[in-house]
TILO-117373 format. One line per field, with one value per atom (N, C-alpha, C): atom name; residue in three letters; residue number from 1; x, y, z. Coordinates in Angstrom, 2 decimals. Layout:
N
site <- c(CA | ...) $
code <- c(Ala | ...) $
pos <- c(NUM | ...) $
xx <- c(X | ...) $
yy <- c(Y | ...) $
zz <- c(Z | ...) $
//
This chain:
82
site <- c(N | CA | C | N | CA | C | N | CA | C | N | CA | C | N | CA | C | N | CA | C | N | CA | C | N | CA | C | N | CA | C | N | CA | C | N | CA | C | N | CA | C | N | CA | C | N | CA | C | N | CA | C | N | CA | C | N | CA | C | N | CA | C | N | CA | C | N | CA | C | N | CA | C | N | CA | C | N | CA | C | N | CA | C | N | CA | C | N | CA | C | N | CA | C | N | CA | C | N | CA | C | N | CA | C | N | CA | C | N | CA | C | N | CA | C | N | CA | C | N | CA | C | N | CA | C | N | CA | C | N | CA | C | N | CA | C | N | CA | C | N | CA | C | N | CA | C | N | CA | C | N | CA | C | N | CA | C | N | CA | C | N | CA | C | N | CA | C | N | CA | C | N | CA | C | N | CA | C | N | CA | C | N | CA | C | N | CA | C | N | CA | C | N | CA | C | N | CA | C | N | CA | C | N | CA | C | N | CA | C | N | CA | C | N | CA | C | N | CA | C | N | CA | C | N | CA | C | N | CA | C | N | CA | C | N | CA | C | N | CA | C | N | CA | C | N | CA | C | N | CA | C | N | CA | C | N | CA | C | N | CA | C | N | CA | C | N | CA | C | N | CA | C | N | CA | C | N | CA | C | N | CA | C | N | CA | C) $
code <- c(Met | Met | Met | Glu | Glu | Glu | Arg | Arg | Arg | Phe | Phe | Phe | Arg | Arg | Arg | Asn | Asn | Asn | Arg | Arg | Arg | Pro | Pro | Pro | Leu | Leu | Leu | Asp | Asp | Asp | Gly | Gly | Gly | Gln | Gln | Gln | Tyr | Tyr | Tyr | Pro | Pro | Pro | Tyr | Tyr | Tyr | Val | Val | Val | Pro | Pro | Pro | Leu | Leu | Leu | Asp | Asp | Asp | Ala | Ala | Ala | Lys | Lys | Lys | Pro | Pro | Pro | Val | Val | Val | Arg | Arg | Arg | Val | Val | Val | Arg | Arg | Arg | Tyr | Tyr | Tyr | Asp | Asp | Asp | Gly | Gly | Gly | Arg | Arg | Arg | Val | Val | Val | Val | Val | Val | His | His | His | Lys | Lys | Lys | Ala | Ala | Ala | Ala | Ala | Ala | Ala | Ala | Ala | Val | Val | Val | Ala | Ala | Ala | Ile | Ile | Ile | Gly | Gly | Gly | Val | Val | Val | Arg | Arg | Arg | Gln | Gln | Gln | Asp | Asp | Asp | Arg | Arg | Arg | Ser | Ser | Ser | Arg | Arg | Arg | Glu | Glu | Glu | Val | Val | Val | Leu | Leu | Leu | Gly | Gly | Gly | Phe | Phe | Phe | Asn | Asn | Asn | Val | Val | Val | Gly | Gly | Gly | Gly | Gly | Gly | Gln | Gln | Gln | Arg | Arg | Arg | Asp | Asp | Asp | Leu | Leu | Leu | Arg | Arg | Arg | Asp | Asp | Asp | Leu | Leu | Leu | Arg | Arg | Arg | Arg | Arg | Arg | Ser | Ser | Ser | Ser | Ser | Ser | Cys | Cys | Cys | Gly | Gly | Gly | Ser | Ser | Ser | Ser | Ser | Ser | Trp | Trp | Trp | Gly | Gly | Gly | Arg | Arg | Arg | Asp | Asp | Asp | Cys | Cys | Cys | Glu | Glu | Glu | Gly | Gly | Gly | Tyr | Tyr | Tyr | Gly | Gly | Gly | Trp | Trp | Trp) $
pos <- c(1 | 1 | 1 | 2 | 2 | 2 | 3 | 3 | 3 | 4 | 4 | 4 | 5 | 5 | 5 | 6 | 6 | 6 | 7 | 7 | 7 | 8 | 8 | 8 | 9 | 9 | 9 | 10 | 10 | 10 | 11 | 11 | 11 | 12 | 12 | 12 | 13 | 13 | 13 | 14 | 14 | 14 | 15 | 15 | 15 | 16 | 16 | 16 | 17 | 17 | 17 | 18 | 18 | 18 | 19 | 19 | 19 | 20 | 20 | 20 | 21 | 21 | 21 | 22 | 22 | 22 | 23 | 23 | 23 | 24 | 24 | 24 | 25 | 25 | 25 | 26 | 26 | 26 | 27 | 27 | 27 | 28 | 28 | 28 | 29 | 29 | 29 | 30 | 30 | 30 | 31 | 31 | 31 | 32 | 32 | 32 | 33 | 33 | 33 | 34 | 34 | 34 | 35 | 35 | 35 | 36 | 36 | 36 | 37 | 37 | 37 | 38 | 38 | 38 | 39 | 39 | 39 | 40 | 40 | 40 | 41 | 41 | 41 | 42 | 42 | 42 | 43 | 43 | 43 | 44 | 44 | 44 | 45 | 45 | 45 | 46 | 46 | 46 | 47 | 47 | 47 | 48 | 48 | 48 | 49 | 49 | 49 | 50 | 50 | 50 | 51 | 51 | 51 | 52 | 52 | 52 | 53 | 53 | 53 | 54 | 54 | 54 | 55 | 55 | 55 | 56 | 56 | 56 | 57 | 57 | 57 | 58 | 58 | 58 | 59 | 59 | 59 | 60 | 60 | 60 | 61 | 61 | 61 | 62 | 62 | 62 | 63 | 63 | 63 | 64 | 64 | 64 | 65 | 65 | 65 | 66 | 66 | 66 | 67 | 67 | 67 | 68 | 68 | 68 | 69 | 69 | 69 | 70 | 70 | 70 | 71 | 71 | 71 | 72 | 72 | 72 | 73 | 73 | 73 | 74 | 74 | 74 | 75 | 75 | 75 | 76 | 76 | 76 | 77 | 77 | 77 | 78 | 78 | 78 | 79 | 79 | 79 | 80 | 80 | 80 | 81 | 81 | 81 | 82 | 82 | 82) $
xx <- c(12.33 | 11.78 | 11.01 | 10.22 | 9.38 | 10.24 | 11.35 | 12.24 | 12.85 | 13.21 | 13.74 | 12.69 | 11.48 | 10.41 | 10.01 | 10.16 | 9.71 | 10.84 | 12.04 | 13.17 | 13.03 | 13.60 | 13.56 | 14.50 | 14.09 | 14.92 | 15.57 | 16.89 | 17.63 | 18.03 | 18.00 | 18.44 | 17.35 | 17.76 | 16.84 | 17.26 | 16.28 | 16.50 | 15.88 | 16.68 | 16.12 | 15.62 | 16.06 | 15.64 | 15.30 | 14.06 | 13.61 | 13.00 | 13.84 | 13.28 | 12.58 | 11.52 | 10.77 | 10.84 | 11.31 | 11.45 | 10.78 | 10.33 | 9.67 | 10.08 | 10.05 | 10.36 | 9.26 | 8.75 | 7.72 | 8.36 | 7.70 | 8.17 | 6.99 | 7.28 | 6.25 | 6.45 | 5.36 | 5.42 | 4.33 | 4.58 | 3.57 | 2.62 | 1.33 | 0.31 | -0.91 | -1.30 | -2.45 | -2.33 | -1.13 | -0.94 | -0.83 | -0.80 | -0.63 | 0.44 | 0.94 | 1.95 | 1.25 | 1.49 | 0.84 | 1.90 | 1.54 | 2.44 | 2.28 | 3.39 | 3.42 | 4.48 | 4.53 | 5.57 | 6.43 | 7.73 | 8.67 | 9.19 | 8.83 | 9.16 | 10.19 | 11.05 | 12.04 | 12.12 | 12.22 | 12.41 | 13.82 | 14.56 | 15.94 | 16.07 | 16.56 | 16.77 | 18.17 | 18.28 | 19.58 | 19.80 | 20.89 | 21.22 | 21.95 | 22.17 | 22.88 | 24.28 | 24.96 | 26.32 | 26.33 | 25.15 | 24.94 | 25.04 | 25.15 | 25.10 | 23.65 | 23.47 | 22.14 | 21.80 | 20.51 | 20.03 | 18.68 | 18.54 | 17.24 | 16.28 | 15.20 | 14.22 | 13.13 | 12.78 | 11.73 | 11.54 | 10.76 | 10.46 | 9.11 | 8.55 | 7.23 | 7.03 | 6.26 | 5.86 | 4.34 | 3.78 | 2.33 | 1.94 | 0.64 | 0.16 | 0.40 | 0.15 | 0.37 | -0.51 | -1.72 | -2.58 | -2.00 | -1.44 | -0.80 | 0.34 | 1.09 | 2.20 | 1.72 | 0.63 | 0.08 | -0.37 | -1.04 | -1.49 | -0.31 | 0.75 | 1.94 | 2.56 | 2.66 | 3.24 | 2.40 | 1.07 | 0.18 | 0.30 | 0.51 | 0.47 | 1.84 | 2.91 | 4.23 | 4.69 | 4.21 | 4.66 | 4.21 | 3.17 | 2.72 | 3.18 | 3.94 | 4.34 | 5.75 | 6.21 | 7.58 | 8.57 | 8.13 | 9.02 | 9.37 | 8.36 | 8.57 | 8.36 | 8.71 | 8.56 | 9.32 | 8.76 | 9.40 | 9.65 | 8.75 | 9.00 | 8.10 | 7.61 | 6.80 | 7.58 | 6.90 | 7.52 | 8.29 | 8.23 | 8.98 | 8.12 | 6.93 | 6.10 | 5.35 | 5.27 | 4.53 | 3.12) $
yy <- c(-2.62 | -2.98 | -1.82 | -1.17 | -0.09 | 1.03 | 1.32 | 2.38 | 1.99 | 0.72 | 0.24 | 0.33 | -0.10 | -0.09 | 1.32 | 2.29 | 3.65 | 4.61 | 4.08 | 4.95 | 5.54 | 6.73 | 7.31 | 6.54 | 6.37 | 5.72 | 6.80 | 6.79 | 7.79 | 7.21 | 8.05 | 7.63 | 6.93 | 6.38 | 5.68 | 4.23 | 3.38 | 1.94 | 1.52 | 1.48 | 1.14 | -0.30 | -1.12 | -2.53 | -2.91 | -3.39 | -3.76 | -5.16 | -6.20 | -7.56 | -7.85 | -8.61 | -9.07 | -10.58 | -11.17 | -12.61 | -13.11 | -14.34 | -14.93 | -16.38 | -16.83 | -18.22 | -18.75 | -19.94 | -20.50 | -20.93 | -20.57 | -20.93 | -21.43 | -22.17 | -22.59 | -21.79 | -21.23 | -20.43 | -20.89 | -20.66 | -20.99 | -19.80 | -20.07 | -19.03 | -19.58 | -18.94 | -19.39 | -20.85 | -21.25 | -22.61 | -23.69 | -23.32 | -24.32 | -23.86 | -24.78 | -24.46 | -24.24 | -23.07 | -22.73 | -22.33 | -22.39 | -21.98 | -20.49 | -19.81 | -18.38 | -18.14 | -16.93 | -16.53 | -15.45 | -15.67 | -14.66 | -13.92 | -12.65 | -11.87 | -10.80 | -10.51 | -9.45 | -8.66 | -7.34 | -6.46 | -5.89 | -6.01 | -5.55 | -4.49 | -3.32 | -2.26 | -2.34 | -2.28 | -2.30 | -0.91 | -0.30 | 1.05 | 0.98 | 2.14 | 2.21 | 1.61 | 1.77 | 1.24 | -0.24 | -0.88 | -2.29 | -2.63 | -1.63 | -1.91 | -2.25 | -3.01 | -3.48 | -3.08 | -2.92 | -2.53 | -3.22 | -3.80 | -4.37 | -3.22 | -3.17 | -2.09 | -2.45 | -3.73 | -4.14 | -5.64 | -6.11 | -7.53 | -7.70 | -8.86 | -9.13 | -10.64 | -11.09 | -12.48 | -12.50 | -13.20 | -13.27 | -14.44 | -14.61 | -15.68 | -15.38 | -16.35 | -16.13 | -15.02 | -14.92 | -13.83 | -12.49 | -12.43 | -11.20 | -10.80 | -11.80 | -11.53 | -10.93 | -11.48 | -10.91 | -9.47 | -9.22 | -7.86 | -6.92 | -7.43 | -6.62 | -6.21 | -7.15 | -6.86 | -5.81 | -5.93 | -4.99 | -3.59 | -3.49 | -2.18 | -1.63 | -2.32 | -1.93 | -0.57 | -0.12 | 1.18 | 2.33 | 2.15 | 3.22 | 3.04 | 1.98 | 1.70 | 2.17 | 1.93 | 2.28 | 1.39 | 0.24 | -0.67 | -0.13 | 0.34 | 0.60 | 2.02 | 2.96 | 4.35 | 4.60 | 5.40 | 5.77 | 4.57 | 3.58 | 2.40 | 2.39 | 3.56 | 3.63 | 3.09 | 2.32 | 1.83 | 0.54 | -0.06 | -1.31 | -2.54 | -2.38 | -3.51 | -4.13 | -3.43 | -3.97 | -3.50) $
zz <- c(16.87 | 15.59 | 14.97 | 15.78 | 15.24 | 14.67 | 15.34 | 14.85 | 13.50 | 13.34 | 12.07 | 10.97 | 11.27 | 10.26 | 9.83 | 10.71 | 10.40 | 10.07 | 9.87 | 9.58 | 8.18 | 7.96 | 6.61 | 5.68 | 4.45 | 3.44 | 2.59 | 2.56 | 1.79 | 0.44 | -0.56 | -1.89 | -2.68 | -3.81 | -4.70 | -4.84 | -5.06 | -5.22 | -6.55 | -7.63 | -8.93 | -9.01 | -8.09 | -8.08 | -6.66 | -6.42 | -5.08 | -5.13 | -4.99 | -4.98 | -3.66 | -3.75 | -2.58 | -2.60 | -1.52 | -1.46 | -0.19 | -0.22 | 0.96 | 1.10 | 2.32 | 2.63 | 3.53 | 3.24 | 4.12 | 5.45 | 6.54 | 7.87 | 8.70 | 9.74 | 10.70 | 11.96 | 12.46 | 13.69 | 14.65 | 15.92 | 16.92 | 17.06 | 16.92 | 16.96 | 17.69 | 18.77 | 19.58 | 19.99 | 20.39 | 20.89 | 19.83 | 18.55 | 17.49 | 16.52 | 15.74 | 14.74 | 13.40 | 12.79 | 11.52 | 10.50 | 9.24 | 8.15 | 7.89 | 7.78 | 7.46 | 6.40 | 5.89 | 4.93 | 5.57 | 5.64 | 6.11 | 4.87 | 4.75 | 3.55 | 3.89 | 2.92 | 3.08 | 1.77 | 1.89 | 0.73 | 0.81 | -0.28 | -0.32 | -1.42 | -1.05 | -2.02 | -2.59 | -3.91 | -4.58 | -5.18 | -4.79 | -5.29 | -6.64 | -7.25 | -8.54 | -8.45 | -7.31 | -7.15 | -6.75 | -6.79 | -6.47 | -4.99 | -4.13 | -2.71 | -2.34 | -1.28 | -0.91 | 0.51 | 0.74 | 2.06 | 2.30 | 3.49 | 3.84 | 4.11 | 3.33 | 3.48 | 4.46 | 4.53 | 5.44 | 5.43 | 6.37 | 6.48 | 7.15 | 6.98 | 7.56 | 7.63 | 8.61 | 8.69 | 8.66 | 7.68 | 7.55 | 6.70 | 6.49 | 5.64 | 4.18 | 3.32 | 1.89 | 1.36 | 1.85 | 1.40 | 1.82 | 3.05 | 3.50 | 2.58 | 2.09 | 1.19 | -0.13 | -0.68 | -1.92 | -1.69 | -0.56 | -0.26 | -0.06 | 0.57 | 0.79 | -0.55 | -1.45 | -2.76 | -3.49 | -3.39 | -4.06 | -3.48 | -2.17 | -1.52 | -1.16 | -1.51 | -1.02 | -1.53 | -2.67 | -3.18 | -2.30 | -1.51 | -0.63 | 0.79 | 1.07 | 2.45 | 2.71 | 3.93 | 4.29 | 3.56 | 3.03 | 2.30 | 0.94 | 0.22 | -1.19 | -1.61 | -0.79 | -1.19 | -2.48 | -3.33 | -4.60 | -5.50 | -5.52 | -6.36 | -7.59 | -8.00 | -9.21 | -10.40 | -11.23 | -12.42 | -12.26 | -11.10 | -10.89 | -11.12 | -11.66 | -12.01 | -10.86 | -9.73 | -8.60 | -8.72) $
//
């Protein structure tokens, strides 16, 4: 997983949608609600590539969206309204 998350991203992604789905996960012996998020990069030729994913709380998802332009998920995403 770590190698996937830290891999270099080649090319440009003019469109980077971020989507999340609510899931229940076991955490510290109890079942809690989390958000499973995925970022997908769409290239000029419309091919798609999974750029990253994360499982966290809803607050984590808001923070991820705010900070994704500086992370391994959203490099070079200036101007995409994030």
